[in-house]
C-alpha positions in Angstrom: -11.0 45.8 40.9 -9.3 45.7 44.4 -11.2 46.8 47.4 -9.9 49.6 49.5 -8.3 48.5 52.9 -10.8 48.1 55.6 -10.5 50.3 58.6 -9.1 48.8 61.8 -11.9 50.3 63.7 -15.3 51.2 62.2 -16.8 54.6 63.0 -20.3 53.5 61.9 -21.3 57.0 61.0 -24.3 55.9 58.8 -25.4 53.5 61.4 -25.3 56.0 64.1 -27.5 58.4 62.0 -30.0 55.6 61.4 -30.1 54.6 65.1 -30.6 58.1 66.1 -33.6 58.4 63.8 -35.0 55.1 65.1 -34.5 56.2 68.7 -36.2 59.5 68.1 -39.2 57.8 66.4 -39.6 55.2 69.1 -39.3 57.8 72.0 -36.1 56.1 73.3 -34.1 59.3 72.6 -35.1 62.3 74.7 -33.9 65.8 75.3 -32.6 64.7 78.7 -30.5 61.9 77.1 -29.1 64.2 74.5 -28.2 66.8 77.2 -26.4 64.0 79.0 -24.4 63.3 75.9 -23.4 67.0 75.8 -22.4 66.9 79.5 -20.3 63.8 79.1 -18.6 65.2 76.0 -17.9 68.5 77.6 -16.4 66.7 80.6 -14.2 64.7 78.3 -13.1 67.8 76.3 -12.3 69.7 79.5 -10.8 66.6 81.2 -12.8 67.2 84.3 -12.5 64.8 87.3 -16.1 64.1 87.3 -18.3 63.3 84.3 -22.1 63.9 83.9 -24.3 62.1 86.3 -24.5 59.0 84.1 -22.6 57.5 81.1 -24.5 57.6 77.8 -23.4 54.1 76.7 -23.8 51.1 78.9 -21.9 47.9 77.9 -22.9 44.7 79.7 -21.2 41.4 79.3 -24.1 39.1 79.7 -22.3 36.0 78.7 -18.7 35.5 77.6 -18.7 32.0 76.2 -19.0 31.4 72.5 -19.8 28.6 70.0 -17.8 29.8 67.0 -14.2 29.5 68.1 -12.8 32.5 66.2 -9.0 32.3 65.9 -8.4 35.9 67.1 -10.6 35.3 70.3 -10.1 31.8 71.6 -7.6 28.9 71.6 -8.6 25.4 70.6 -9.8 24.6 74.1 -12.1 27.7 74.1 -10.0 29.7 76.5 -10.5 33.5 75.9 -7.5 35.4 74.6 -5.8 37.3 77.3 -4.4 40.6 76.0 -2.3 41.3 79.2 1.2 40.3 78.1 2.5 40.4 81.7 -0.1 38.5 83.5 0.7 35.4 85.5 -2.6 34.0 84.4 -1.9 34.6 80.7 -4.7 32.8 78.6 -7.0 32.4 81.5 -10.0 34.7 81.5 -12.9 33.5 83.8 -16.1 32.5 82.0 -19.5 33.2 83.2 -22.9 34.9 82.8 -24.5 37.9 84.3 -27.7 37.3 86.3 -30.6 39.0 84.5 -31.6 40.7 87.7 -28.2 42.4 87.8 -28.5 43.5 84.1 -31.9 44.9 84.7 -31.0 46.6 87.9 -28.2 48.5 86.3 -30.2 49.4 83.2 -33.0 50.7 85.5 -30.7 53.0 87.5 -29.4 54.8 84.4 -32.4 54.4 82.0 -33.3 58.1 82.0 -29.9 59.1 80.7 -28.4 56.1 78.8 -28.8 56.2 75.0 -28.1 52.5 74.3 -27.3 49.3 76.2 -24.7 47.1 74.4 -25.7 43.6 75.4 -22.5 41.7 74.6 -18.8 42.2 75.0 -16.8 39.1 74.6 -19.2 36.2 74.0 -22.2 35.0 72.0 -25.4 36.7 73.3 -27.7 34.1 71.8 -26.3 31.7 74.4 -27.9 33.8 77.1 -31.4 32.4 77.9 -32.6 35.7 79.4 -31.6 37.9 76.5 -35.2 38.6 75.4 -36.2 39.3 79.0 -33.3 41.9 79.3 -34.1 43.5 75.9 -37.9 43.8 76.8 -37.0 45.4 80.2 -34.8 47.9 78.5 -37.4 48.7 76.0 -40.0 49.2 78.7 -37.5 51.6 80.3 -37.1 53.4 76.9 -33.4 52.3 76.5 -32.1 51.3 73.0 -30.4 47.9 72.7 -28.1 46.1 70.4 -26.2 42.8 70.1 -23.4 41.5 68.0 -23.6 37.8 67.2 -22.0 35.2 64.9 -25.6 34.3 63.9 -25.1 30.6 64.0 -27.6 30.1 66.9 -30.5 31.9 65.4 -33.8 30.1 65.4 -37.3 31.1 64.4 -38.1 31.2 68.2 -35.2 33.3 69.5 -35.3 35.7 66.5 -39.0 36.4 67.0 -38.4 36.8 70.7 -35.7 39.4 70.6 -37.3 41.3 67.7 -40.7 41.4 69.5 -38.9 42.5 72.7 -37.8 45.6 70.9 -34.2 45.1 69.9 -32.9 48.1 68.0 -29.8 46.7 66.2 -28.3 43.3 65.3 -24.7 43.1 64.0 -23.9 39.7 62.5 -20.2 38.9 61.9 -19.2 37.2 58.6 -15.6 36.6 57.2 -16.3 34.5 54.2 -19.1 33.7 51.7 -18.2 30.1 51.0 -17.3 27.5 53.6 -13.6 27.1 52.5 -13.1 30.8 53.2 -15.4 31.1 56.2 -13.7 28.3 58.0 -10.3 29.8 57.9 -11.3 32.2 60.8 -14.3 30.3 62.3 -13.5 26.9 63.7 -17.1 25.8 64.2 -20.0 26.8 62.0 -21.5 26.3 58.6 -21.6 29.4 56.4 -24.6 28.2 54.4 -26.7 27.7 57.7 -25.6 31.2 58.8 -26.8 32.7 55.5 -30.1 31.0 55.9 -30.3 32.4 59.4 -29.7 35.9 58.2 -32.4 35.5 55.5 -34.8 34.2 58.2 -34.1 37.2 60.6 -34.6 39.6 57.7 -37.9 37.9 56.9 -39.2 37.8 60.4 -38.3 41.5 60.8 -40.4 42.3 57.8 -43.3 40.1 58.9 -43.3 41.8 62.3 -42.9 45.2 60.7 -40.0 46.0 63.1 -37.6 48.9 62.8 -34.6 46.9 64.0 -31.5 47.5 62.0 -29.6 44.5 60.7 -26.0 44.9 59.7 -23.5 42.3 58.3 -20.1 43.0 59.8 -17.7 41.8 57.1 -14.3 41.0 58.8 -11.8 41.7 56.1 -8.6 39.6 55.4 -6.4 39.3 52.4 -7.8 35.8 51.8 -11.5 37.0 51.6 -11.3 40.3 49.7 -12.2 38.6 46.4 -15.7 37.7 48.0 -16.6 41.3 48.9 -18.8 41.6 45.7 -20.7 38.6 46.8 -21.5 39.9 50.2 -22.5 43.2 48.7 -25.0 41.5 46.5 -26.3 39.4 49.4 -26.9 42.4 51.6 -28.6 44.4 48.8 -31.0 41.5 48.1 -32.0 41.3 51.7 -32.1 45.1 52.4 -29.6 44.9 55.3 -26.7 47.1 56.1 -23.1 46.2 55.4 -19.9 47.3 57.1 -16.2 46.4 56.8 -13.3 46.3 59.3 -9.9 44.9 59.3 -9.6 41.4 60.7 -7.4 40.6 63.7 -4.4 38.7 62.5 -4.0 36.4 65.5 -4.3 32.7 66.2 -2.1 31.6 63.2 -2.6 34.3 60.8 0.2 36.6 62.0 2.5 35.9 59.0 -0.3 36.1 56.5 -2.3 39.2 57.3 -1.9 42.8 58.0 -1.6 43.4 61.8 -3.8 45.9 63.6 -1.9 49.1 64.5 -0.3 49.1 67.8 1.2 52.6 68.4 -0.3 54.7 71.2 -2.8 57.3 70.2 -1.9 60.8 71.3 -5.4 61.6 72.5 -7.1 60.7 75.8 -9.6 58.0 75.9 -13.3 58.9 75.7 -14.6 55.8 77.5 -13.7 57.1 80.9 -16.1 60.1 80.5 -18.8 58.6 78.3 -19.3 54.8 78.7 -19.5 52.2 81.4 -18.4 48.6 81.0 -19.8 45.9 83.4 -18.3 42.4 83.4 -20.5 39.3 83.8 -19.5 39.1 87.5 -20.4 42.7 88.2 -16.8 44.1 87.9 -17.2 47.7 86.7 -14.4 48.4 84.3 -12.9 51.5 82.5 -13.5 50.1 79.1 -14.6 47.0 77.1 -11.0 45.8 76.7 -11.0 45.2 80.5 -12.9 41.9 80.0 -10.0 40.3 78.2 -7.2 41.9 80.4 -6.6 39.7 83.4 -5.7 41.1 86.8 -7.3 44.5 86.0 -8.6 46.2 89.1 -12.2 47.2 88.7 -13.7 50.4 90.0 -15.7 48.1 92.2 -17.7 44.9 91.9 -21.4 45.5 91.6 -23.9 43.6 93.7 -27.5 43.7 92.6 -29.5 46.2 94.7 -26.8 47.3 97.1 -24.7 49.8 95.2 -25.5 53.0 93.3 -24.4 52.9 89.7 -24.3 56.7 89.4 -22.1 56.9 92.6 -19.7 54.4 91.1 -19.6 56.2 87.8 -18.3 59.3 89.6 -16.7 57.5 92.5 -13.1 57.8 93.8 -11.8 55.0 91.5 -13.3 56.5 88.5 -12.1 60.0 89.3 -8.6 58.7 89.9 -8.5 57.0 86.5 -9.8 60.1 84.7 -7.2 62.2 86.4 -4.4 59.8 85.4 -5.6 59.8 81.8 -6.0 63.6 81.7 -2.6 64.3 83.1 -0.4 61.5 81.7 -2.4 60.1 78.7 -2.7 56.5 77.6 0.8 55.5 78.3 0.1 55.9 82.0 -1.9 52.6 82.0 -0.8 49.3 80.5 -4.2 48.4 79.2 -4.4 51.8 77.4 -0.8 52.1 76.2 -1.4 50.4 72.8 -5.1 51.0 72.4 -6.3 52.4 69.0 -9.9 53.3 70.0 -11.0 56.8 69.5 -14.5 57.8 70.3 -16.9 55.4 72.0 -18.9 52.6 70.4 -19.6 48.9 71.1 -16.7 46.6 71.0 -15.7 46.3 67.2 
């Protein structure tokens, strides 16, 4: 039996419900935070110049290098794919890591209102040596945290560290159940080792009696649809969640796979009123796509300790961007003109 087409963007409704329950039980979701969600949402619906006093999603690019070499993300030299078609620096996105002090400073300033800190954007978070430190800090400030990982770098040590630090959600990408299928998309990595790592993380979670949610993010292509029953069984045996989304037909798969939709959505983007993206170098951007769009002017570049996050969130640059989106829509900005995102969530 053929599987239904995977969505280009996953809404993660069941995951959001489970995260909400987890956050309520852990005390990381409060009435104040829920009220901030209402205020941000109301500001979006009314298209006001200012949003609530704080975003309710904080996305931090801790590290933007990666070990997997996914076709849709990097070239053979590891350069990050640049989605700006008109850039003079096409194919050249700077690499780097965010100082832990900057990440913790930003989290601290908005901790009373932010629901979740998304601790990755365009890289592999397990490369970031201070990941456990940042997660623990967020947990102490009652902020939920999540990462998305290719899972290849999990060890007993780092798995225990981040689980003990209070990580709320781990999303692990997988696009093939056997090496011949897995390696079509992933240049570097052994799928059997990855599956062992997933089993290990699930086992350690059980040993530590943690409420961390683990989800396998199956990236669906025409070439791997026949293995969906195998991944379903794998996830059922481990008691982990499973989601599906359409793969990005880029890096040599353009003629073989269904491309992601490119037509402009007729609705305004939620991100400008609800979520904040901070690049590894402190650039505060309008959305998570900004980290792979070169020459994008940030709201400002954050410096640890000398700027107010809330003031930037409702500062002149943010207000001007909201006004442009509210009056002229997505076509008014090149980075937004073909974006298919609706709602706010972590990248993919």
